[in-house]
C-alpha positions as CSV (number, residue, x, y, z in Angstrom):
1,Q,0.0,0.0,0.0
2,E,1.3,3.4,-1.0
3,A,1.7,6.2,1.6
4,E,1.4,9.9,1.3
5,A,4.5,10.5,3.3
6,L,7.7,8.8,4.5
7,I,8.2,8.7,8.3
8,L,11.9,8.5,9.2
9,Q,13.6,8.3,12.6
10,S,16.2,11.0,13.1
11,D,18.3,12.2,16.0
12,I,15.6,14.6,17.1
13,G,12.7,12.1,16.7
14,P,10.3,11.1,13.9
15,L,10.5,13.1,10.7
16,V,7.8,13.2,8.1
17,V,8.7,13.8,4.5
18,S,5.6,14.3,2.3
19,V,5.3,13.3,-1.4
20,A,4.8,17.0,-2.1
21,A,8.2,17.8,-0.5
22,I,9.9,15.0,-2.6
23,E,8.3,16.3,-5.8
24,D,9.3,19.8,-5.0
25,V,13.0,18.6,-4.9
26,V,12.4,17.0,-8.3
27,K,10.9,20.2,-9.7
28,K,13.9,22.2,-8.6
29,V,16.3,19.7,-10.2
30,L,14.4,19.6,-13.5
31,K,14.3,23.4,-13.8
32,R,18.1,23.4,-14.0
33,F,18.1,21.3,-17.2
34,H,17.5,23.6,-20.2
35,L,16.6,20.6,-22.5
36,V,13.6,19.6,-20.3
37,K,10.6,21.4,-21.7
38,E,7.8,19.8,-19.6
39,W,7.4,17.1,-17.0
40,K,4.9,15.2,-14.9
41,T,5.9,13.3,-11.8
42,K,4.2,10.4,-10.1
43,T,5.7,9.4,-6.7
44,G,4.9,6.3,-4.7
45,I,6.2,5.5,-1.2
46,R,6.3,1.9,0.0
47,G,7.8,1.5,3.5
48,K,11.1,3.5,3.3
49,D,11.4,3.2,-0.5
50,V,10.5,5.9,-3.0
51,E,9.5,5.0,-6.5
52,M,9.3,7.8,-9.0
53,K,8.1,8.0,-12.6
54,L,9.0,11.0,-14.7
55,R,7.2,11.7,-18.0
56,L,9.4,14.2,-19.9
57,V,9.0,16.4,-23.0
58,L,12.5,17.3,-24.2
59,W,13.9,19.9,-26.5
60,S,16.0,18.5,-29.3
61,G,19.7,19.1,-29.5
62,G,21.1,17.0,-26.7
63,K,22.4,13.5,-26.0
64,I,19.2,12.0,-24.5
65,Q,20.8,9.0,-22.7
66,E,23.4,11.2,-21.0
67,L,20.8,13.7,-20.0
68,L,18.5,11.1,-18.4
69,I,21.4,9.6,-16.5
70,E,22.4,13.1,-15.2
71,I,18.8,13.9,-14.2
72,Q,18.5,10.6,-12.3
73,Q,21.8,11.0,-10.6
74,E,21.0,14.6,-9.5
75,I,17.5,13.7,-8.2
76,R,18.9,10.6,-6.4
77,S,21.7,12.6,-4.8
78,R,19.3,15.4,-3.6
79,L,16.8,12.9,-2.2
80,K,19.5,10.8,-0.4
81,K,20.4,13.9,1.6
82,M,16.8,14.4,2.6
83,L,15.8,10.7,3.3
84,A,17.2,8.0,5.4
85,K,20.3,6.2,4.3
86,E,18.5,2.9,4.0
87,S,15.8,4.4,1.8
88,R,15.9,3.2,-1.8
89,V,15.1,5.6,-4.6
90,E,14.0,4.2,-7.9
91,I,13.6,6.7,-10.8
92,T,12.1,5.8,-14.2
93,C,12.2,8.3,-17.0
94,D,9.7,8.1,-19.8
95,V,10.4,10.5,-22.7
96,Q,7.0,11.3,-24.2
97,R,8.3,13.3,-27.1
98,I,11.2,15.5,-28.4
99,E,10.4,18.9,-29.9
100,E,12.4,21.0,-32.2
101,I,13.5,24.3,-30.7
102,E,12.7,26.2,-33.9
103,A,9.0,25.2,-33.8
104,E,8.5,27.2,-30.6
105,L,10.0,30.5,-31.9
106,P,7.5,33.1,-33.1
107,A,7.4,33.6,-36.8
108,E,8.6,36.9,-38.1
109,S,5.9,39.2,-39.3
110,E,6.0,40.5,-42.9
111,H,6.9,43.9,-41.5
112,E,9.9,42.6,-39.7
113,K,11.1,40.7,-42.8
114,A,10.8,43.9,-45.0
115,A,12.7,45.9,-42.4
116,S,15.6,43.5,-42.4
117,F,16.5,44.1,-46.0
């Protein structure tokens, strides 16, 4: 059964880490990667383990495999600092699509084209 929070024992007593707090860390990490256009996160907690599924929309122009490895390592590193050492963090990345950067740029108006001659 999945839980809404992870309850950890710390030096100062029980510590509750919510799914929202975990997903907030993920959001901060993903914002740092300029090739990530959009994402959705689904986080599950089972005991002391965290399972995370990321659905990503990426911009073209990068090495996808290296990008995904870097994202996973950064998220895992940040979460390990926040969670118990015995907590396992499993991250699955699902790339939904890759978009061309040029497709998102606004087209020049006829006036701007004429002015550039």
